[in-house]
Structure formats: C-alpha cells, structure tokens
C-alpha positions in Angstrom: 184.8 -2.4 -75.2 185.5 -5.9 -73.7 183.2 -8.7 -74.7 181.9 -9.3 -71.2 180.8 -5.6 -70.8 178.4 -5.9 -73.7 174.6 -6.5 -73.4 173.2 -9.6 -75.0 171.7 -7.6 -77.9 175.0 -5.7 -78.5 177.0 -9.0 -78.5 174.7 -10.7 -81.0 175.0 -7.7 -83.3 178.8 -7.8 -83.2 178.7 -11.6 -83.9 176.5 -11.1 -86.9 178.8 -8.3 -88.1 181.7 -10.9 -87.7 183.6 -8.7 -85.3 183.4 -11.4 -82.6 182.9 -15.2 -83.0 180.4 -17.2 -81.0 183.3 -19.3 -79.7 185.1 -16.2 -78.4 182.0 -15.0 -76.6 181.4 -18.5 -75.1 185.1 -18.9 -74.1 185.1 -15.4 -72.4 182.1 -16.5 -70.4 183.6 -19.8 -69.4 186.8 -18.1 -68.4 184.8 -15.7 -66.2 182.9 -18.6 -64.6 186.2 -20.3 -63.8 187.6 -17.1 -62.3 184.5 -16.3 -60.3 182.7 -19.4 -59.2 184.8 -20.1 -56.1 183.7 -16.7 -54.9 180.1 -16.5 -56.1 178.8 -20.1 -56.5 176.3 -19.0 -59.2 176.1 -22.4 -61.0 175.1 -25.9 -60.0 176.2 -27.3 -63.3 178.5 -25.8 -66.0 178.8 -27.5 -69.4 182.0 -26.2 -71.1 182.2 -29.0 -73.7 178.5 -28.7 -74.6 178.7 -24.9 -74.8 181.7 -24.9 -77.1 180.0 -27.6 -79.3 176.8 -25.4 -79.4 179.0 -22.4 -80.3 180.4 -24.2 -83.4 177.0 -25.3 -84.6 175.4 -21.9 -84.0 178.3 -20.0 -85.7 177.6 -22.1 -88.9 173.9 -21.3 -88.8 174.7 -17.5 -88.4 177.2 -17.6 -91.3 174.6 -19.4 -93.4 172.0 -16.8 -92.6 169.7 -19.3 -90.8 169.9 -17.4 -87.4 169.3 -13.7 -87.6 167.6 -12.9 -84.2 168.8 -10.8 -81.3 169.9 -13.7 -79.2 171.9 -15.6 -81.9 175.3 -16.6 -80.4 174.6 -15.2 -76.9 175.9 -17.3 -74.0 173.1 -17.6 -71.4 172.3 -19.5 -68.2 169.1 -21.3 -67.1 167.8 -21.6 -63.6 168.1 -25.2 -62.3 164.3 -25.8 -62.0 163.9 -25.4 -65.8 164.4 -28.8 -67.6 167.3 -29.0 -70.1 167.7 -32.2 -72.2 170.8 -34.1 -71.3 171.9 -31.5 -68.7 171.3 -32.0 -65.0 168.3 -30.3 -63.5 168.4 -30.6 -59.7 166.2 -27.7 -58.3 169.3 -27.3 -56.0 168.0 -30.3 -54.0 169.6 -33.5 -52.8 166.5 -35.4 -53.9 167.1 -34.5 -57.5 170.9 -34.5 -57.4 171.3 -36.8 -60.4 168.2 -36.1 -62.5 168.9 -35.6 -66.2 165.8 -34.6 -68.1 165.0 -36.4 -71.4 163.4 -33.2 -72.8 163.8 -29.4 -72.9 161.4 -27.1 -71.1 159.5 -25.0 -73.7 161.3 -21.8 -72.7 164.7 -23.5 -73.0 163.7 -25.0 -76.3 162.8 -21.5 -77.6 166.2 -20.2 -76.5 168.1 -22.9 -78.3 166.1 -22.4 -81.5 166.9 -18.7 -81.3 170.6 -19.5 -81.3 171.4 -18.8 -77.6 174.2 -20.9 -76.1 173.3 -22.6 -72.8 176.4 -22.4 -70.5 174.9 -24.3 -67.6 172.3 -24.3 -64.8 172.2 -21.7 -62.0 172.0 -22.2 -58.3 168.7 -21.4 -56.5 166.8 -21.8 -53.3 165.8 -25.5 -53.0 162.7 -26.0 -55.2 162.5 -22.2 -55.4 161.5 -22.0 -51.7 163.4 -19.1 -50.2 164.4 -15.5 -50.8 168.2 -15.6 -50.4 169.6 -18.6 -52.4 170.9 -20.0 -49.1 168.6 -23.0 -48.9 170.4 -24.7 -51.9 171.7 -28.2 -51.2 174.9 -27.1 -53.1 175.8 -24.1 -50.9 174.8 -20.5 -50.9 175.3 -18.1 -53.8 177.1 -14.9 -52.9 176.2 -11.3 -54.1 179.0 -10.1 -56.5 178.6 -6.5 -55.2 179.6 -7.8 -51.7 180.2 -11.5 -51.1 179.2 -11.1 -47.4 175.7 -10.5 -48.6 173.0 -12.7 -50.2 172.0 -12.2 -53.9 168.3 -12.7 -53.1 166.2 -15.6 -54.2 165.1 -17.9 -55.4 166.6 -17.0 -58.7 169.8 -15.7 -57.0 172.1 -17.8 -59.1 170.8 -16.4 -62.3 170.9 -12.8 -61.1 174.3 -13.2 -59.5 175.7 -14.8 -62.7 174.5 -11.8 -64.8 175.9 -9.3 -62.3 179.2 -11.2 -62.2 179.4 -11.3 -66.0 179.4 -15.1 -65.9 176.7 -15.0 -68.6 175.1 -12.3 -70.7 171.5 -13.1 -69.6 169.6 -15.9 -67.8 166.2 -17.4 -67.3 164.7 -17.4 -63.8 161.3 -18.3 -62.4 159.1 -16.0 -60.3 156.6 -17.4 -57.8 156.4 -14.6 -55.3 159.1 -12.2 -56.5 161.9 -14.7 -57.2 163.1 -12.8 -60.3 162.5 -9.2 -59.2 163.8 -9.3 -55.7 167.2 -10.8 -56.5 167.5 -8.6 -59.6 167.1 -5.6 -57.2 169.7 -7.1 -54.8 172.2 -7.8 -57.6 171.8 -4.6 -59.6 170.4 -6.2 -62.8 167.1 -6.1 -64.7 164.5 -8.8 -64.2 161.1 -9.3 -65.7 158.2 -11.4 -64.5 155.6 -11.7 -67.3 151.9 -12.0 -67.0 150.9 -15.4 -65.8 150.4 -17.7 -68.9 152.6 -15.7 -71.2 155.5 -18.1 -71.0 154.9 -21.8 -71.0 155.4 -23.6 -67.7 156.0 -26.9 -69.6 159.3 -28.2 -68.2 159.4 -25.9 -65.2 159.5 -28.1 -62.1 156.5 -26.8 -60.2 156.5 -25.0 -56.8 153.2 -23.1 -56.8 151.4 -23.9 -60.1 149.0 -21.0 -60.0 151.8 -18.5 -59.3 155.0 -19.8 -61.1 156.1 -17.9 -64.2 159.4 -18.1 -66.2 161.1 -14.8 -67.1 164.3 -13.1 -68.2 167.2 -11.7 -66.1 169.6 -9.4 -68.1 171.7 -6.3 -67.9 169.1 -3.9 -69.2 165.5 -3.6 -70.3 166.2 -4.0 -74.0 167.7 -7.4 -73.4 164.7 -8.5 -71.3 162.3 -7.5 -74.1 164.4 -9.4 -76.7 164.4 -12.5 -74.5 160.7 -12.3 -73.8 160.0 -12.0 -77.5 161.8 -15.4 -77.9 160.4 -17.4 -74.9 156.8 -16.1 -74.9 154.1 -17.9 -76.8 151.1 -20.2 -76.6 151.8 -23.9 -75.8 149.2 -26.6 -76.0 151.3 -28.7 -73.6 150.6 -26.2 -70.8 146.9 -25.8 -69.9 147.6 -22.4 -68.2 149.3 -21.0 -71.4 147.5 -18.1 -72.9 147.3 -17.3 -76.7 148.0 -13.6 -77.0 147.3 -11.4 -80.0 150.8 -10.0 -80.2 154.2 -10.9 -78.7 156.3 -8.0 -80.1 157.7 -6.7 -76.9 160.8 -5.0 -78.4 158.4 -2.5 -80.1 157.7 -1.1 -76.6 161.3 0.2 -76.3 160.5 3.9 -76.7 162.0 6.7 -74.7 158.7 8.4 -74.3 156.5 8.4 -71.1 154.6 11.7 -71.8 151.1 11.4 -70.6 151.7 8.0 -68.9 149.9 7.8 -65.6 152.0 6.3 -62.8 150.5 5.4 -59.4 152.6 5.0 -56.2 150.9 3.0 -53.5 151.2 5.1 -50.3 151.0 1.9 -48.2 154.2 0.6 -49.7 156.2 3.5 -48.3 155.3 3.2 -44.6 156.9 1.3 -41.7 159.5 -1.4 -42.6 160.9 0.4 -45.7 164.5 1.3 -45.5 164.9 5.1 -45.8 167.6 4.8 -48.5 165.4 2.5 -50.6 162.5 4.9 -50.2 164.6 7.8 -51.4 166.0 6.0 -54.4 162.5 4.7 -55.5 160.9 8.1 -55.1 163.9 9.6 -57.0 163.1 7.2 -59.9 159.5 8.4 -59.9 160.8 12.0 -60.2 162.9 11.0 -63.2 159.8 9.7 -65.0 157.8 12.8 -63.9 160.5 15.0 -65.4 160.1 13.1 -68.6 156.4 13.9 -68.8 154.7 11.2 -66.8 151.9 12.0 -64.4 152.8 10.6 -61.0 150.3 10.3 -58.2 150.2 8.7 -54.7 147.1 6.5 -54.1 145.8 3.9 -51.6 146.1 0.2 -52.7 144.0 -1.9 -50.3 144.6 -5.3 -48.7 148.4 -5.1 -48.8 148.7 -6.5 -45.3 146.9 -9.7 -46.4 149.1 -10.5 -49.3 151.9 -12.4 -47.4 149.6 -14.7 -45.4 147.4 -15.4 -48.5 150.5 -16.2 -50.6 152.2 -18.5 -48.1 149.0 -20.5 -47.6 148.3 -20.9 -51.3 152.0 -21.5 -52.3 152.6 -24.0 -49.5 149.4 -25.9 -50.3 150.3 -26.2 -54.0 153.9 -27.2 -53.0 152.7 -30.0 -50.7 150.8 -31.5 -53.7 153.5 -30.8 -56.3 156.3 -32.3 -54.3 154.5 -35.5 -53.5 155.9 -36.9 -56.7 159.5 -36.9 -55.3 159.4 -40.2 -53.4 162.6 -42.1 -54.5 160.7 -44.5 -56.8 161.1 -43.2 -60.3 164.1 -40.8 -60.3 166.4 -38.8 -58.1 167.7 -39.7 -54.6 166.6 -42.9 -52.8 167.7 -43.7 -49.2 170.1 -46.6 -49.0 168.6 -48.5 -46.1 164.9 -49.0 -45.6 162.3 -51.6 -44.6 159.3 -51.7 -46.9 157.8 -49.1 -49.2 156.4 -46.6 -46.7 159.7 -46.5 -44.8 161.5 -45.9 -48.1 159.2 -42.9 -48.8 159.7 -41.4 -45.3 163.5 -41.8 -45.2 164.0 -40.7 -48.8 162.0 -37.5 -48.3 163.4 -36.9 -44.8 167.0 -37.2 -46.2 166.4 -35.6 -49.6 164.5 -32.4 -48.7 166.0 -29.5 -46.8 164.5 -27.7 -43.8 162.7 -24.9 -45.7 161.1 -27.3 -48.1 160.0 -29.6 -45.3 158.5 -26.5 -43.5 156.5 -25.5 -46.5 155.3 -29.1 -47.2 154.1 -29.4 -43.6 152.4 -26.0 -43.7 150.7 -26.9 -47.0 149.6 -30.3 -45.8 148.1 -28.7 -42.7 146.1 -26.0 -44.5 144.7 -28.6 -46.9 143.8 -31.1 -44.2 140.2 -31.9 -43.1 138.9 -29.2 -40.8 141.4 -26.5 -41.8 140.7 -26.4 -45.6 137.9 -23.9 -45.3 139.5 -21.9 -42.5 142.8 -21.3 -44.3 143.1 -22.4 -48.0 139.6 -21.3 -49.2 140.0 -18.0 -47.2 143.3 -17.4 -48.9 141.8 -18.0 -52.3 139.1 -15.5 -51.6 141.7 -13.0 -50.4 143.6 -13.6 -53.7 140.5 -12.7 -55.7 140.0 -9.5 -53.6 143.7 -8.4 -54.1 143.1 -8.9 -57.9 140.0 -6.6 -57.7 142.1 -3.9 -55.9 144.6 -4.0 -58.7 141.8 -3.9 -61.3 140.5 -0.7 -59.7 144.0 0.8 -59.6 144.6 0.1 -63.3 141.4 1.9 -64.2 143.3 5.1 -63.2 147.0 4.2 -63.9 149.1 2.7 -66.7 151.9 1.6 -64.3 152.3 1.2 -60.6 155.7 2.1 -59.2 157.0 0.5 -56.0 160.1 -0.8 -54.3 161.2 -4.3 -55.3 162.3 -5.1 -51.7 162.1 -3.3 -48.4 165.9 -3.3 -47.9 169.1 -3.9 -49.8 170.6 -7.4 -49.7 170.9 -8.7 -46.1 174.1 -10.4 -44.9 174.5 -14.2 -45.3 172.9 -16.1 -42.5 170.6 -13.3 -41.2 167.5 -14.4 -43.0 167.9 -18.2 -42.3 168.0 -17.4 -38.6 164.5 -15.8 -38.9 162.3 -17.4 -41.6 159.4 -15.0 -40.8 161.6 -12.0 -41.6 162.6 -13.7 -44.9 158.9 -14.1 -45.8 158.2 -10.4 -45.0 161.0 -9.5 -47.4 158.6 -10.4 -50.3 156.0 -7.9 -49.3 156.2 -5.8 -52.4 156.4 -8.6 -55.0 153.9 -11.2 -53.8 150.7 -9.4 -54.8 151.9 -9.3 -58.4 151.9 -13.1 -58.5 148.6 -13.4 -56.7 147.0 -11.2 -59.3 148.9 -12.7 -62.2 150.3 -9.4 -63.3 153.6 -8.5 -65.1 156.4 -6.7 -63.1 159.9 -5.5 -63.8 162.8 -4.6 -61.4 165.3 -2.0 -62.7 168.4 -0.8 -60.8 167.8 2.8 -59.5 170.8 3.4 -57.2 172.9 2.1 -54.3 172.8 2.5 -50.6 175.6 3.8 -48.3 177.2 0.3 -48.3 177.3 0.3 -52.1 174.6 -2.3 -52.4 172.1 -2.0 -55.3 168.5 -0.8 -55.0 165.8 -1.7 -57.5 162.6 0.0 -58.5 159.6 -2.2 -59.4 157.2 -1.3 -62.2 153.9 -3.2 -62.3 151.4 -3.4 -65.2 148.0 -4.7 -65.8 147.5 -8.2 -67.2 149.1 -8.6 -70.7 150.4 -5.0 -70.6 154.1 -5.8 -70.5 154.7 -3.1 -73.1 153.7 -0.3 -70.7 156.1 -1.4 -68.0 158.9 -2.0 -70.6 158.3 1.5 -72.0 158.5 3.1 -68.6 161.5 1.0 -67.5 163.3 1.7 -70.8 162.7 5.4 -70.6 164.0 5.4 -67.0 167.0 3.4 -67.9 167.9 6.0 -70.6 168.4 8.5 -67.8 169.8 6.0 -65.3 171.8 3.4 -67.4 172.9 0.0 -66.1 175.9 0.2 -63.9 178.3 -2.8 -63.9 179.1 -4.5 -60.7 182.5 -3.2 -59.5 183.5 -6.6 -58.1 183.0 -8.4 -61.5 186.3 -8.8 -63.4 185.9 -7.7 -67.0 
C-alpha cells in the first residue's frame, strides 16, 4: 500500500509503529502537491519548509511518547479562512492578499497540539461566498475526478486536495453546505458539526450565526478522529457550547439495527437529478438491509430555506466585512483623495463581484424600511424551520437526503447564473439554519463518472448517530479513490 492511499488514522498508526516516518509522509504529500497543483489549484499557500520543520519536531515527540493520538504525524491542510500563525490567510480575496495572522485559530491550534502537520492553506470561494470555488481571487479550483468540472464550494480547495491525495485530511468551514456539497462533488467525506461544537475563534466570519468549522477526509473514521481533536468549549468564542462528551470515535460501530431513518419526500421531487435520486435511495436500501427502519415523511417549509438563508447570511456578511477597509491590514488602493475615497476604492478594487453582490443585498435588507420586511421575517422563518426539524427528530434518529441536486457542474456554468448556484444549496442550507450536524458520504457515481454524495442529518449534539449510520454505510460502500489522482 502506498503512503498516499492510506487514511489519516492508518497513516498515524504506521508512523507510531515506525514503519513510516513523518518526514516520508510529508514529503510524499509535498511531491503530490507539486505534481498536481498546476492541474487542480487546490492551495493558495503551500509551506514546504515549515511542513518539513514541523515533521522533524513532531517525529521527536512521537518517538519520546509525547504524541500518541490518531492524528500524530498526519499531513493536513487548512481552509484559507481559518487563521494560522505566521502563515498567510487570505480568504482567497485580493483584499487580504498579504495578511499573516499573529495567532492560530482555536481549531488550527488543536490540530497542531495533536501532532498534525499543516501543509498549507486551501483555495476557496472568496470569503466563503459561493458554491463552486470559482469566485477565488487566485483562480478556480478544479475537480480531480474531471478537471472540466467544479469541485463545489466554498471549501472546494480542501475537498479537492483530499480527493487528489494532496493531503490526508483538511479543515473546511460550512455556512450553508460549504463542507458537505463539495465533499459530495469530490467523492470524499465531510462533516459539519452542531453549531457551537467547534470554536469559531480565528475563523474569519461570513455569517456568524451559521458558520461552523468541520473536517474533510477520506472516510468517516478520519472525520470522527479529527472532530475529537478540534471540538471543545472555548471561552474566546461566545457561541461555543460546553458539551458533556466529545468522544466521537466511540460512535464508529457497524450497527444500525433499530435505528429510525427518515427520508423527506419533498427532497426527491422536481430539480433532483434522476441518477442522484437513485444513488441516494440505494444508500437508504443499504441501511435498511442492515436493520434500520426507513420511512418517507413530509418535512415542511423546505421552499423557504433558500430565501431565508440568503437574507440572513448576506445581512451578517455586510456587517462582518465592514472591517476590511484598507486601514489596518490587507490591500489598500494606491491612489485616493481623503479617507472616504480610500474606503470606497479599496473595497471596490479588493472585493470580487459575488462578495459585492452579497454585501449590497445584506445592506439592503438591514436598511431602514426593509429590516422588518426581510431580515426579521427571515429570522422568524429560521425559527419555524428549526421547529420542523424538532418535530422530525421526535420520530427519527437520522434524516437521509441528497447532499446536492446534481453532480458537479462544468466550470463557468454556475457563475453565469448566480441564482442557479444559490439553488444548488437547497438540501444543505436548512441544516445550518437549524444549527444541526450533517455528514456527506460518497454513495456512487453518475454516467459521467462524477461522484454522488448522500447526506445524513442528526439532531443537535447527536453527531454520534450520524457517524454511526455513515460508518455502517461505508462498511458496505467503502471510500473509492479518485481515478485521476496519481498515487
């Protein structure tokens, strides 16, 4: 078995057994990055010298018995909106092209303490606004399964890097499906935890009430191991929640007997690709054959999720992005007359079209005369959607659904029609509005050979149930390596 074909947990075990050195694993990843980056553009920043220096220090700690966890020595990547001390964090935007944070995000700090090696920062839709990783100021990321297609977004760089074997796992962020949808498009496993489970300290905010950091990996076991490391209460984040237990790896049991799984009938109507529908329902049949009770049901208010999400997310974005003005850090326009002109020119030149669109939409819905009509109404709708899920989870342990209505579209198709891009998030957005955990697991390919993902959604703080169902499914339907990735 080649080094790159291993999962993160398998690799760490081999390192601790002294069959592979940390340096060998890091060098294999760096070689793969060098071979693939011209094709895929997964990274904004790669740090070969830093990664090799980390490898040496981590190897010593493993040899001395200081590092014994499941991520010790594992080369990983971090999405470029998660701060990393001394390593550029740009949000894939011109306005932050030269920003080097003086501190680590809490999640990145946890990874480092666990002995993971940070290879670099992955490409993304600018400020996480997009569903294709085409709005990046540093060029679009390509899907390793077919480079004419998008990897999804906004965590497309992280998902593409894992699929292309340019890292063993990665961190992404999920505001409306930004981990689960690209995981589906790239044939990898991606987990969005319950809101508040992973600290948002050091995550550059898009929609503060919706953003959540989560893992992207080859399989469910890796995602559980990473979540064990990055989850935890953080006093630096007012939205962080202190949970009774964080032992997610204990949920990895191949047993779904008696588990009640609900399938929302409204998710399988108009707009869902027939091949995606067939693959997702086939995944439900696998769990049914293993002893789960599977039932169709009606989940209300589905049609209101997208408008509610884009009103709330854009409103929060317009406030969060007000800090990027050219005064303290990042890009500043070269020629200007006075302070206000500097603000205008810096923001006009520094932000891309999609970010400007959402700032303008957010400013509009928060403006006098429209606040009640749009923003408050969206917040009420959000509460009603949460109530619908609460009712559903009185009957079911897990909700099973598609992660996306289609497989990965071709490059350029979505940018030409932003509304179509927004509609592509229809199956993932409600999970963020309700603060729920969700996981996307590969469940097949379409006629073009592009991956299809099945999404499993749990009630708040019940990651263990979706991890158990996903792990059990993956035992019957193991991770399939991307045929385009050189091993």
